[in-house]
N, C-alpha and C positions, 0 to 999 in steps of 0.2 A: 504494500500500500504506500503511495506517495504521500509524504508528509505535507508538502506544499500543494495546496489546491487552488489558491488564488494569488495572483502576483501583480504588483505594480512595477512597471518598467519605466525608469527615468532615462531618457535618451533612446527611445524606441526606433527612431529612424536612422540611427548610426549603424556602424558595422556590428558592434556587439548587440545592439537592440534588435536588429533584423534577424541575427542568428539566434537570439533568445526566443524570438517568435517561432522559429523553426522547431526549437525544442518544445515550446508550448504546444505546438501542433502535434508533435510526436507523443507527448504525455497527456494530451487532452486536458490542459489546465484552463482555468478561467483567468481573464485579465481584468483587473479592477481599474487600472489607470495606465495611460500612455502619455509620453511627453516628447517634445521636439524643440530644438532651438528655433527653427524657422521653416523647416521643410513640411509645409502644410499639405502639399499634394500627396506625399506618401502617408502622412499622418491621417489624412481623411480616409484613404484606402484602408488603413489599419483600424480606424474607428468603426468603419462600416463592417469590417470582417469580425472584429473581436468584441464589439459593443461594450466598451468599458463604461463605468459610471462617470469617469472624469478624463478629459484630455487637457493637457497643459502645453501652451506654446510660450516659450520664454519671451519672444518678441511680441510686444503688446498689440501693434498694428496687425501682425499676422494672426494673432489670437482672435481679433475681431473678424478677420476674413474667414477663419476656420469656423467660427461660431455661426456665421451666415451660411456657410457651405453645408454644415451638418444640422441645420435647424430642424430638419425632419426626423432627427434621431433623438434618443433620450439621454445622450451624453452631454454632461455639463462641460463648459470650456472656461479655463482660467489662464492667467498669464503671469510671467515674472517669477521672482523667488517665492512669493506667497503661494503661487500655484504649485510650484515644485514641493514646497513644504506640505501643503495639503495632500498632494499625491502620495507623499511619503508616510502620511499618517492615516490614510483611509482605514476605517474600522474593519472592512471586509477582507483586506489583504493579509495573507499569512507572511509574505516575504516581499521585501523591496529590493529590486535589482537596480543598482545605481551605475549607469554607464554613460552619464553626461561627461563632457570633456572639461577638465580644468577645475579651478577653485569653486566654480558654481556648485559643485557637488557636496561641498562641506556642510552647509546648513541643513540640506535635506537628509544627510546621513545621520547627523545628530538628532534631528527631529524624528526620524524613523526609530532610532534607539529609544528615545524618550516615550514613544508611542508603543514600546514593547514589540517592535517588529524585528524579525530576523533580517539581516542585511547581506545580500550577495554583492560584493564590492568589485566593480570593474573600473572605478574612478580612483586611481592611485593618488591623485593630488589631495584627496580628502585626508588620508593618513599622513602624507608627507607634510602638509601644511598644518593640519589640525593636531597631529600627535596625540598627547595625553588627553586632550579635550575629547577626542573621539574614542580612544580606548577606555577612558574612564566612564563615558556615557554608556558604552556597551556593557562594561562590568556592572555598573550600578543598576542597570535595568535587566540584567540577566538574559540578554539576547545573544544570538550567535552572529559573529562577523565572519562570513564565508568568502574566501578569496576566489575571484573569477579570472584574474590574470593567469595566463598559462603557467608562468614560472611559480607563482605563489600557490596555485592549486596543486602543482606537482609536489612542492615541499609539504603542503598540507596532507596530501595523499600518502607521501612517504612516512609521515610522522604518525599515521593512524596506528593505534596499538602500541605506541611507545609507552612503556610502563613508568618510566622515570625521566623527567625532563633533563636531569643532570647527565644522562648518557649522550645527549646531542653535543657533538663537538663543533660541527661546522655546517653551514648552508652553502651550497655551490649553485649559483644562478647561471643558467646558460644564456648566451647572447648570440643572435644570428650574425652580428657584426655589421648588419645593414648593407647599403649599397657601396659604402666606402671602405670596406674591410681591406686592410693591407696598405692603404694610402697614407702618405705622410703629409705634414703641414703644407709643403710647397705644392703638392698636387691638389690640395683642397681649397686653395685661395680663391679660385674663380668658378667653383662648381655652381651649377644652376639649381633653381627650385625643382625643375623637372627631373634632374639627375638625383636629387635628394629624395624625391618622392618614389623613386623606382626601387621598391623593396624587393629583395630576392625571394622571400618565402611567404610573407603575410599580407593580407589585404586589410588595411586599416584606414582610419580617417587621416586627413592631411596633417593635423597637428602631431598626432602620435607617430606618424611615419617620419616626419622631420626629426622628432625626438629620438627615433631609432637611429637615424642617420648620424646624429650628433653624439650618440650614446647617452644622451640625457635620460632617455627612457630607462636604461639600465641603472643609472645613478639613482633615479627616483625609486626603482624597484629594490635597490639595496636598502634605502630608508624604509620603504614599505615592509620589506621582509623583517627588518629589525623590530619594527613596531608590532607586526602581526605575531611574530614568534618569540619576542622577548630576548633578542640577542644583540650584541654590540656589532658595530661595523667591522671590528677586527675578526669576528667570527663568520663573516660573509665573504666568500670569494666569487669572482666572476670568471667564467671560461667561455671563450668564443667557440660556438659549435654551429658551423655553417648550415648543416642540414635541418636544424630545428626539429629533430626527432626526439632527443632527450630534452625534456622541458625544464628540469632542474634536478638536483641531487642533494642528499643529506649524508653527512659523515658522522659516525658515532665514535665514542671514546675508544673502541677496539679497532678503529680504522676500517671498519666495514662501511661500505657506501651503498645506499639505495638510490635508485633513479626511477623516475616515471617517464615512460615513453609513449608516443602516439603520433599519428600523422599531424601536421600542423593545421589543426582545425579547432577554432575556439568553441565549437559546440560541445566538446568533451568537458572542459572545465566549467562551462556554463551549466551543463546538465548536472554535473556532480554537485555544484553549489545548490542547485534547486532541489535535488533528490537526496542530499546528504542526510543520513549516513548510508543510504541504499544506492545500489547501482541498477540501471535498466539498459535495455538495448537502446543504442543511440543512432542518429542519422548519419554518423561518421563512418567512413570506410575503414576496413581492417588494416592494421600495420603489417607490411610484408618486409621483414628485415633482409631476406635473401635478395629481394628486388632492389633494395636500397644499396646493399653491398658494403659500403664503407661509411664510417662515422669519423669526423675529424674534429680536433680540438686545438685551440691556440690561446696563448696569453693575450689579454686585452692590452691595448696601447693607451696607457694613461697619459702619456706625454702629448700625443697628437689630439686625443679627445678630451679636451679640458673640462667639458661638462661632467664627465664621469669623476674626475678629480675633485671638482667643486662640490659635488653631492657627497662624496666621502668626507670631505672637510666639514661641510655643514652638519652632517650627521654626528661627527665627532664633537663638534661645538655644542650641539643640543640647543635647547631653547627655541627661539624664533628663527634660527639660522636656516632651517630647512624650508620654512615658509618664504624666507627671503630668496633662496635659490629657486624655488618653484615659481614665485611671482616674476622674478627677473627673466626666467626662461620663457614663461608664457608670453611675456611682452616681446622678447627678442625673437622667439619662434615666429610670432605673427608678423613682426617687422621684416624678417627674412622672406616669408612667403609673399609679402607685399613688394619685395624687391628694394627695400630701403636700407638693408645692411647686407654684408657678405656672410657666408656660411660660418666662417671661423669667428666672426664677431659674436656669435651666440655664446660660445664658451667663455670668451673674454669678458663679456658683459655679466654673465652669471657669476663668474669668479670675482669680478670687481664688486658686484653687489654684496656677496658674502663677506668679502674683506672690508668693505667700506661702511655698511649700515650697522649701527650699534645693535648688538645682540641682547636679548632679555628673555625672561620666562613669561610666556603668555598665560593669562589667567581666565580669559573669556574669548568668545568668538570675535568680538569687536577688536581685540588685540591682534588677532590673526588677520582680519580684514584690513586693519590699518597698516600693518607691516607689509602686507601684500601690495597695497596701494603705493607704499613708499618704495618698494623694490621696482615696481613698474615705472614709477616716476624717475628713479635713478637711471633706468635704461633709456627712457625717452630723452632725458636731459643730456646723456652722453651722445646720443645719436643726433640730437638737434644742435 
């Protein structure tokens, strides 16, 4: 019997959201809420198919357009952060899957925890920026925080049945290396947005694909892993694994290593988060190791990919430093996609923000939002 019967999906028109709906179809689940940043064409199709109680469009004008378009349905339409928070707290939902992009996901995650909802988290910025505010809300309300990122789901799966947390020695996150694997600084000076968006293995949204190219994604995942599994940055390694078949590994005190493998398809970790602790037949194809033939592994290049170094530094600093790194990256990533800065400027600006903005211990969501704004301002000021 599937524990989750009714799901709210924040970010239903993105890559993770649409794949979540594949899983919903496979498991015959009900959908209580759907949300989009602004893609109302796809959101309307989803509303008509899944008949949720609530649809949220972050953009206010587009929310009005959706409301007019689906006036013949029983689905309510809300907008902005208030709408996302309401979608995260709907009484009928058993689980909230948060796959929005960026800091926007922080407040709905905390709201879901306070409403006693289990959370399937595909929005890594929530844990990176929110830190203890998120983990404390989860603990205080006795809810589950289930990882959807393929790497963190892999670690989570490998740790099932571990009798004593003390036997965990190390987490090893795998990285595809993105489109610029093996390239040095001189070769990356003039790379284009199109080149950075050409990921070898995964189909993701633009922001996350650029993060993968800059290795910022892996830096954020180090921080997320530390907070999900209660380990320090010193106990998290990264290995570049080009094939994206091993999704991550854990090493125990006896130097035994467990790994989770599968074809690179996000529907496996999505489904495991929804059905945990049970497993069901999935819409994903079977892994054929003989067909793959070889698996390769390489050390990450911390010198060339400054974002990775900046995240490790911010995590070691603690406090608001990780929110600073995240905010600076979100701004720099967007500026690169707009053609206003060069690719290597992303890492330089993230490291600069971590080094320059005063660190402190945040005590509330407002502290996180304020320092996020400060980090974005730092980046804009340096560019202008």
